[in-house]
C-alpha positions in Angstrom: 107.3 -14.9 93.1 104.5 -16.3 94.6 101.5 -13.8 96.4 99.2 -15.3 98.4 95.6 -14.4 96.9 94.5 -13.7 100.7 96.8 -11.2 100.7 96.4 -9.2 98.0 93.2 -8.8 98.7 93.8 -6.8 101.5 96.2 -5.1 99.7 94.2 -3.6 96.6 91.9 -1.9 98.7 94.8 -0.6 100.6 96.8 0.3 97.3 93.0 2.4 96.1 92.4 3.7 99.3 95.8 5.9 99.0 95.7 6.4 95.1 92.2 7.9 96.0 93.4 10.0 99.2 96.4 11.2 97.2 94.0 12.6 94.2 91.8 14.4 97.3 95.0 15.5 98.7 96.2 16.3 95.3 92.7 18.5 95.3 92.8 19.7 98.0 96.0 21.8 98.0 94.8 23.2 94.1 91.8 24.4 95.5 93.2 26.4 98.3 96.1 27.3 96.0 96.9 31.1 94.7 98.8 29.3 92.1 96.0 29.9 89.7 97.9 28.9 86.7 98.0 25.5 88.1 94.4 26.2 89.0 93.4 26.1 85.6 95.6 23.7 84.6 94.3 20.8 86.8 90.6 22.4 86.0 91.1 21.7 82.5 92.3 18.2 82.7 89.4 17.6 85.1 87.0 18.5 82.8 88.8 16.6 79.7 87.9 13.5 82.5 84.5 14.3 82.7 84.7 15.5 86.3 82.9 18.8 86.2 81.6 18.8 89.8 85.5 19.5 90.4 86.1 21.9 87.6 83.8 23.8 88.4 84.6 25.6 91.5 88.4 26.0 90.3 87.1 28.0 87.2 84.5 29.9 89.2 87.7 31.0 90.7 90.2 31.4 87.9 87.5 33.5 85.7 87.9 36.6 87.7 91.3 36.8 88.1 92.1 36.0 84.3 90.0 39.2 83.8 91.7 40.4 80.5 93.7 38.2 79.7 94.4 34.9 76.9 92.8 32.6 79.1 89.7 34.4 80.2 87.7 33.5 77.0 87.8 29.8 77.0 87.8 30.2 81.4 85.1 31.2 81.3 82.9 29.1 78.2 84.9 26.1 80.2 82.7 27.5 83.2 79.1 27.4 81.4 79.8 23.8 80.0 80.6 22.3 83.8 77.6 24.4 85.4 75.4 22.6 81.7 76.9 19.1 82.7 76.3 19.9 85.8 72.9 20.3 85.0 71.8 23.0 86.5 70.5 25.0 83.8 70.8 28.0 85.0 73.2 29.1 86.1 74.4 27.4 82.7 72.3 29.6 81.0 73.5 33.2 82.3 77.2 32.5 82.0 76.7 31.4 78.7 75.3 35.0 78.0 77.8 36.2 79.9 80.4 35.2 77.0 78.2 36.3 74.5 78.6 39.7 75.9 81.7 40.0 77.3 83.5 37.9 74.2 80.9 38.6 71.1 83.1 37.7 68.4 84.4 35.3 70.2 85.8 32.0 69.4 82.9 30.1 71.6 79.9 32.8 70.6 77.9 30.6 68.4 78.2 27.8 70.4 77.9 30.0 73.5 74.6 31.6 71.9 73.1 27.8 71.3 73.5 26.4 74.3 72.3 29.5 77.2 69.3 28.5 74.8 69.6 24.9 74.5 69.9 25.5 78.4 66.8 26.9 79.2 65.2 24.6 76.6 66.3 21.8 78.9 64.6 23.6 81.7 61.8 24.7 80.7 59.1 23.2 82.6 55.7 21.3 82.6 53.4 22.5 79.7 50.5 22.6 83.0 53.2 25.3 84.9 53.9 28.8 84.7 55.7 28.9 81.7 56.9 32.4 81.8 60.1 30.0 81.3 59.8 28.4 78.2 59.2 31.8 77.1 62.7 33.2 77.7 63.9 29.4 76.5 61.9 30.9 72.6 63.0 34.0 72.9 66.7 32.9 73.6 66.3 30.5 70.4 64.5 32.8 68.1 67.8 35.2 69.2 70.5 32.2 67.9 68.5 32.2 65.0 68.7 36.0 63.9 72.6 35.5 64.4 73.7 32.7 63.1 71.0 31.5 60.1 73.4 29.5 58.3 74.6 28.2 61.6 74.9 23.4 61.8 73.2 24.0 64.5 70.1 25.8 62.7 67.6 22.5 62.4 68.6 21.4 66.3 67.2 25.5 67.4 64.2 25.3 65.2 63.0 21.5 65.8 63.5 23.1 69.9 61.5 26.4 69.4 58.9 24.4 67.7 58.8 22.0 70.8 58.7 24.7 73.1 55.7 26.2 71.0 53.4 23.0 71.2 54.1 23.5 75.2 53.0 26.9 74.9 49.9 25.7 72.8 49.5 22.5 74.9 48.6 24.4 77.6 46.3 27.3 75.6 45.0 24.3 74.3 44.0 23.3 77.8 42.2 25.8 78.9 40.1 25.7 75.6 39.0 22.1 77.1 38.4 23.3 80.8 36.2 26.5 79.5 34.2 24.5 77.0 33.8 21.8 80.0 32.4 24.1 82.2 30.1 25.3 79.9 27.4 28.0 80.6 28.7 27.5 84.3 29.1 30.7 85.8 29.0 32.6 82.2 29.8 32.4 78.6 32.5 29.8 78.6 31.9 28.8 75.6 32.8 32.0 74.2 36.1 32.2 76.2 37.3 28.3 74.8 36.3 30.3 71.6 38.8 33.5 71.8 41.5 31.8 73.6 41.4 28.8 70.8 41.1 31.7 68.2 44.2 33.7 68.9 46.2 30.3 69.8 45.5 29.9 66.1 46.2 33.3 64.7 50.1 33.4 67.2 51.3 29.3 66.4 48.9 28.7 62.8 51.3 26.1 62.3 51.2 23.7 65.9 50.2 20.4 65.8 47.1 21.0 67.6 45.6 22.9 64.6 43.0 20.4 64.6 42.0 20.5 67.9 42.2 23.8 68.5 39.5 23.9 65.3 37.3 21.8 67.2 36.3 23.1 69.9 35.9 26.4 68.3 33.3 24.7 65.8 31.9 22.9 69.5 31.6 25.7 71.6 29.5 27.7 69.1 27.4 25.0 68.8 26.6 24.9 72.3 26.7 28.2 72.3 24.0 27.6 69.7 22.0 25.6 71.6 21.6 27.9 74.0 21.0 30.6 71.7 17.7 33.6 72.3 15.7 33.1 69.3 17.2 36.6 67.6 20.5 34.9 67.7 20.3 31.8 66.5 20.5 32.4 62.8 23.4 34.1 63.2 25.1 32.0 65.4 24.1 28.8 63.4 26.1 30.2 60.6 28.7 30.6 63.0 28.6 27.0 63.5 28.5 25.9 60.0 31.5 28.8 58.4 33.3 27.3 61.1 32.7 23.6 60.5 33.9 24.3 56.6 37.2 26.1 58.2 37.7 22.3 59.4 36.8 20.1 57.7 38.4 21.7 53.9 41.5 21.2 55.8 41.2 17.5 57.4 38.0 15.9 55.5 39.6 12.5 56.7 40.0 14.1 60.8 39.7 13.1 64.0 35.6 15.0 64.5 34.9 15.0 60.9 31.9 12.6 62.0 30.6 14.8 65.0 30.7 17.7 63.8 29.3 17.2 60.1 26.6 16.5 62.2 26.4 19.9 64.3 26.6 20.9 60.9 23.2 18.7 59.4 21.4 19.9 62.7 23.1 24.1 62.0 22.2 23.5 58.7 18.0 22.0 59.3 17.6 25.1 62.2 18.6 28.2 59.1 15.5 26.1 56.9 13.1 26.1 59.9 13.9 29.8 60.7 
């Protein structure tokens, strides 16, 4: 049978439109339906097709109705996964934690606790912004590691944890740099630089910013020595020398080794003259 191609160009869009209209009509009926089993089955089909935005409101409807039934556990987990796939990470984390609290020994308990933390990890803001949410993500990851020390997800969780801790360190490093650059403006900002850097190293001794933080401790103490009154010169230059040896013992060929060696030589010569 011969089919005119020009005619087909008009027929194909109509067929597609009719199919889409039928699908939309079916979805609308399901949304309005009080048949929660049918709604649940349709939501699962949408989920399997990765139509998470369509599945989400359906799961929201059935979760409450299925409370206390065999469907409750899976529907809550799939609701959380829909939120996660839709990149609503805060809501996803809350749903996953609701699952953990409701079904602590459930089939999806381990994955839910992992994704509750992972969602917050993905939602963690830029290091220059407030890091309250980053700290919540760290707490969730630490909880996961405590609950499931033998999980297959342990490597991922540790990786995300270290990244978030380094983000907190980087934020503090920015403060260290700011204090150092402010110098003696409106107070002894070098001392603030030292204290901040030392606190970070105490809390996160294995941070990837360790060398840079140690550099600012030496450099800040050196600047404090240069600006010191005579009575405190010897003590402050000795502090420079002590911190220099702390740095050079860890980073003999470090990025700042040459510069800090100059500070060390200056400090040593000043001590001899005192």
